[in-house]
N, C-alpha and C positions, 0 to 999 in steps of 0.2 A: 352587418349594418355598414353603410358607407362611412369611411373614415371622417369625412367632413361633418357628417351628421353627428357622429360620436363626439367629435371635438366641440360641436355646437352645444350639445347636451352638457358636456363637462364644463364649458365656459359659462353656460347658464347657471349651473349649480354653484360655480365659484362666484359668479356675480351675486347670487342670492346671499351666500355666506359673507361675502365682502360687504354687501349692503347692510346686513345685520350688524357687523362690526362698525360700519360707518354711522349707523343710527345710534349705537351705543356711545360712540365718541361725541356725536351731536348732543345726546342727552347729558353727557358729562359736562359739556360746556354750559348747557342750560342750568344744570345743578349748581355749578360754580357761580354763575351770574345770580341765581336765586339766593345763594348763600351770602352774596355780597362780596365775593372774593375780588380783589382789585384786578383790573385788566392788565396792570403792570407787573403782577406777581409772577414768580417763576412757575407756580402751579398752573395758572391760567395760560401762560406762554406754552408750557408743555402740552397741555390739553389742546390748544389751538394747533400746534405743530402735528400732534397725533391725528387730529381731525383732517387737516389739509393734506397730509400724506395719504391717508385712506381715501379721501375724496379724489385725489389725483390718480391713484391706482384704479379706483372704480371707473372714472371717466375713460381712462386708457383701455381698460378691459371691456367696457361697454362698446367703445368704438371698434375694437377687434371683433367682438361678438356680432355687432351689426354688419360689419364687413363680411364675415363668414356666412351669416344668414343670407345676405344679399347674393353672395356667390352661389350658395346652394339653390336659391330661388332662380337665378339665371340659368344654372345647369338644368333645373327642372323644366324651365320654359324651352330650352334648346331640345330636350328629348321629346317634348310633346309636339313640337313643330314638324 
């Protein structure tokens, strides 16, 4: 298998697992809000930091994944022309 395609598959799998972690962090924030935890509390601040760190990782990895996908598509178009 082409190295770029293998990297694309691996990054897709990592995006999926990171997305699961991100959604768990989002759910944690929702739970804290539902429980009435103060927005100024240390627990809420930590949950928000965890969420934003995961979100930043996901966005960066998504951008890399899209860039690699587009590169593979361009290579495919060049070979068919």
